[in-house]
N, C-alpha and C positions, 0 to 999 in steps of 0.2 A: 289411758296411760298404761293400764295392765296389758292391753292388746299390743302396745308398742314394745313392752318389756318381753313378752312372749316371743314376738317376731325377732327381737334382737338375739335371744337365745337360739332361735331357729337359724339365724345367719351364722352363728358360731358353728352349729352342726353342719350346715351346708359348706362352709369354708373348710372345715376339717374333712368332710367327705369328698370334696372335689380335688383336694391337693394331691392325693396319690395318682389321679389321672393326669394332672399337670406334670407330675414327676416323670411319668412314662412318656408323655409328649415331649418333654425336654430332651430325652435320649433320642427320640425319633428325629427331632429337628436339629440335633447336634448342639443344643444349647447347654454346654457342659463347661464348667470351670476346671481347668487342669492346674495342678500344683506348679507354682513358680516362686521366684524370690520375694514377690510382694504378697502372695497368698498364704493364709494360715492353714488351709486344708492340705492334707497329706495324700489325698486320692481324688480322682475326678469326681466332681459333684454336679448334679443337675441343677440348673438355674431356672429362670423365668417363673419362679414361685409367685411373683406378683400378679401373673396372669389370672391365677385362681382368685386372688383378692379382688381384682378388677371385675371378674365375672360375678362373684358373689355380691359385691356391693351394688352392681346394676340389677341383679335379681331383686335386691331389697328395694331399690328406688323405683323400678318399673313394675314390680309384681306385688311384693309384700306390703310396702308402705307407699304405694303410688299416690294415695290421696293427700299425702303430706307435702308434696312437691309441686312447684309451678311447672307446667308443661314446657314453656319456652326455655326456661333456665336449665332444666335437667337434660333436654336434648342438646343444648349448646355445650353443657359440661361434658356430656357423653362424647360429643364430637371432639372437643379439645383433649379430653383424657385419652381418647382413642389414638390421637396423634402422639401423645406421650408414651402410651403403651407400645405403639408400633416402633417408635424411636428406640425404646428400651429393648424390644425383641430383636431388632436388627443389630443393636450393639451386643446383646448377649450371644447372638449366633455368629456375627461377622466381625464384631468389634469396630465401632466408629471412633473417629477422632473427636477430641473434646469440642472443637468448633462445630462439628456436625451435630453433636448432641445438643449443644446450646441453640443451634438453629431450630431443631425440632421443638425445644421448649419455648422458643421465641414465637414460633407459629401458633402453638397452643395458647400462649399468652394473648396473642392478637385476637384469637377466637373468643376468649373470655372477656376481653376489653370491649370489642366492637359488637359481637353477636350476643353474648350473655349479658352484657352491660354491667358486669361486676367490676367495680373500680373504686379508687379512693378519690373522693371529690372535695370533702370539707374537713378542715382541721380546727379543733378548738384548742387554742393555746392557753396554758395556765395563766391566771391572773388577768386574762383579757375576756371581757364579757361577751363580745360578739364573735361569731364564727368567721373563719377565713376560708374563702373559696380559693382553692389552689389552682384553678383554671387549667391552662395547658400543661402545668406540671403534673396533672393527674395521670397523663399517659406514661411519661418516663418513670414516675414513682411506682405506679401499678406494675409495669413490666419488670422493673428492678425487684420489687417485692416478690413476684412469682419466681423469677430466675434465682434469686438469692435463697429463698426457703427450699425450693426444689433441689438445688445443689447441696444445701446444708444437710438434708436428710440423706442424700446420696453419698456424701463424704463419710458419714459415720457407719455406713454399712460395711464394716470390716471384720466383724466377728459374728459367730452364730447367734442369732436371736437379738442382736444389739439394736439395729434400726427398727425391727419389728416391735420390741418391747418399749423402747424409748418413745416411738411414735404413738403406741397404744396409750401410754401414760399421758402424753401431751394431748391427744385427741379427747381422752376422758376428761381431763381438766378443762379443755376448751368447751366441751359439752356442759360441764357443771357451771362454768362461768356464764355461758350463753343462756342457760336455763334459769339460773337463780340470781344473777347479778345484773345482766344487761337490760332486763325488763322490756324485751322486744316482743312484738306480735309474730315475728317470723321464727316460729319454733322449729321449723324444718332444718335450720342451721345447726342447733345443738343435736337434733335427732340424727342428722347426717354424720355428725362427729361421733356419736355413740355407735352408729351403724358401721362406720369404717373401723372403729376400735373393736367391734365384735368380729369383723372379718379377720383382723389381725390376731385376735385371741384364738380363733379357730386354726390359724396357720402356725401359731407359735410352737405347739408340740413337735411339729416337723422341722422347725427351724432352730430350736434351742439346742445347745451343744450336748451331744454330738449331732449336728444337723443332718437331715436326710435330703434336704433341698434348700437352695439359697433363694433369697428374694430376687437377686439379679438386678440389673439396671431397670428391668421391666417393673419390678416392684418398688425399688427405692425411689425412682423418678416419679412413679405414679402416686405413691404415698406423700412425698414431698409436695407435689403439685396440688393434690387435693387439700392438704393442710394449708397451703398458701391461699387457695381460693376460698376455702371455708372461713379462714381468719379474715380475709378481705371482706367477705360477705357480712361478717359480724361487725366490721368496722365501717359501715355505710356512712355514718356521721362520726368521724374519728375525734376522740378527745386525746389529750396527751397520755393519760393513764391507759386508756383502752388500746392505744398504739403500742405502749410498752408491754402490756400483758401477754400477747401472743409471742413476743420476742423472748420474754422471761420464761414462759411455759416451754419454749423450744430452746432453753438456755444451753443445753448440752450440744446439740448440733450447731447452733449459732456460734457458741464459743469456739468450738473445734474449727469451724470454717474461718472465722475471723483471724484466729491465731495461726492457722495454716497459711493464710495469705500473707500475714506479717512475717512469718518464719521464712517463707520462700522469697519474699522481698529482701529481707536482711541477708539471706544467703545468695542473692542475685540470681535467683532461678525463676523460670516462668511460673506464674500463679497456677496454671493448669497442670503443671508437672506433678505427678504423684510421688509420695514419699512414705516412709515408715516411721513418722514421728507424730502421728495423730494421738489423741487422748488415750485410746485403747492400747496403742503400741507402747506408750510411756508407762502406763500402769502395769503392763506385762513385764516390762524391763525392770520394774521395781520388785518383781518376784511373785505377782499374783498369777493364779492359774487362769485358764480361759474362762471358766464359769465365774470365778471370783471377780474377774475384770468386768464381765457383763453385769453381774449383780451389783457391783460398786457403781457402775454408770446408771443402772436403774435407780439406785438410791439417790444419786446426784440429781437425776431427772425429777424424782419425787420432791426433793428439796426445792428445786426451781419452781415446781408446780405449787408447793405450799407458799413460797414467797410471792408468787403471782396473786394468790388469794389474799395475802396480807396487803398488797397494794390496793386492792379494791375495798378493803375494810378500814384503811388508814386515813387520817385527816391529811391535809395538804402538807403540813410540816413533817408529818411522819413519813410521807412518801419520799421526800428528799433525803431524810435520814436513811431510809431503806435503800435508796439508790446508792448513796455514798458507802454504806456498809457492804452492800452487795459487790460493788466495784472493788473495794479494798480486799474483801475475802476472796473474790475471784482471782485477782492479781496474785495474791499470796499463794493460792492453790496452784495456779499456772506455773509460777516460779518454782514451787516446791517439787513438782513432778518434771520440770525441765521441758515444758511444751515448746518453748522458744530456743532451747539449747541450754547447755550446762553453764555457760558464762552469763546468761541473762538473769540477773537478780537485783534489779533496782530497788524494789520495795524492801527486800531483805537487807540490802546494804544500808538503807535509811534507818531501819529498825536497829541494826547493829551499831550505827553511828550514835543513835540516841542512847543506847545502853552504854557505849563507851564514854559518851559525854557525861552520863550520870555517874560513872565510876570515877571520872576525873574530878567532878564537883564534890563527891563524897568519897574520900579515900578509903573509908571502911568497907565500901562496896567492892567486892571482887567478882569478876565474871568467871565462872567455872564451866568449861565445855565438857560434855560427857566424853570420857576417854582420856582427858588430860589429867595431870597430877593435881591432887586436891590443894587448894590454897592453904597457906600457913595458918590462917585463922581457924579453918575447919579442923586442921590437924591438932592445933592447940586445945580446941574445945573438946575433941575426942579424948585427949590425954587427961584433961582436968576431970573428966567423968570417971 
C-alpha cells in the first residue's frame, strides 16, 4: 500500500511537470479558446489540457502500477479513451457539432461494452431477495450511462478549475467507497480512481483561476468517460443503493445536466443548444466572484460526497428518508438560485401557502417579510418595552 501511495504522489508530480509542454503544444496546434459571448475568459487561452491528464494516467497504468491491472481491460480502455481524446482534440482545434461529439462517445462506448466487457448486467431491487438479470436491456442502459456521465462532466466545464476540482472530489470519494465499502477483490478500480484524481491534482494549479490552460473538451470528455466506466466497473452486480451512490457522488454535474435539459425543454429549445444559465452562471449572477463560485461548487460536491457515504451506512428506512430529504433540499436550492428561470418556484409556493394557511388558522400569527413594514403586534410590543 505504501508503494501505491508513493506512486500516486509521483503521478501528481508528472502531471504538473507535463502540463507546461501541453500548453505550448496547444498554441502550436491552434487549440486556443478565443473570448466570445459564452466564454468567461477575456484573452485567448490554450486548451487541450486534458491531453496531459490522459498521458499521465496511462504512464501510471502501463508503467508505475502495471501489476494492478488486467491486460485485456487496460488495453481496451486505452483504445476507447483514445477515441474520446481524439474526438476532444478535433473539437478543441476545429470545433465539432454536438452530434459529431456524441458519435465519438458512442463509438468509445461500444468498445467498452463489447471489447472490454464492462457493462451493467444484474440489478438487485430493494425488498426483493433474488437478483434480476436485465438481459438485452444491458446494452442500452450501459451506453446511456456512459453517454450521460461523459456529457455531465463536460457541461460543468465552464469556469477555471471547476470540472477539474469537482471530478477530483468525486473520484476520491469513489475510491474511498470502492476500497472501504464494496468489499471487492478488484482493488484496481479504486486504485484507478485515486490515480485519475492524482492526475487532476497535478493539473489543478494551472487550471485554477486565473487559469493558464483549460481542460478543453479533450479533458472534460476524457474525465467524464473515465468516471463513467470506473463507476460501471464498480457496479458489476448492481444493488439499488450502489446504483444511487455514483449518481449522488456526481450530484453537481448530474443536477446541472438534468435541469439544463428541463430548462431547454420548457423554453422550447434544442437540448444540445448551449446557454448561460448553468449552475455556475446563476451563482455568479447572485454576486459571487469567479473563485467564490468555484469554491462554492466544490463545497456542494463535498456535501454530495458526504451524503453518498451516509447512504452506505444507513439502514433501509434511513435510505428512503435520505432520498426524500435530498430531493426536497435539492429542489429548494435549484429554485432559490433560479436554475430553471425566475418564474419557476413550485416548492417555494407550496411553503408559502402552508405559512399563509397557518396565519389564517391562527390570526395572532402574522407573516413579516424582510423589507416590509413591521406588523402592528411587533410595533406595540416595542412601545410597551
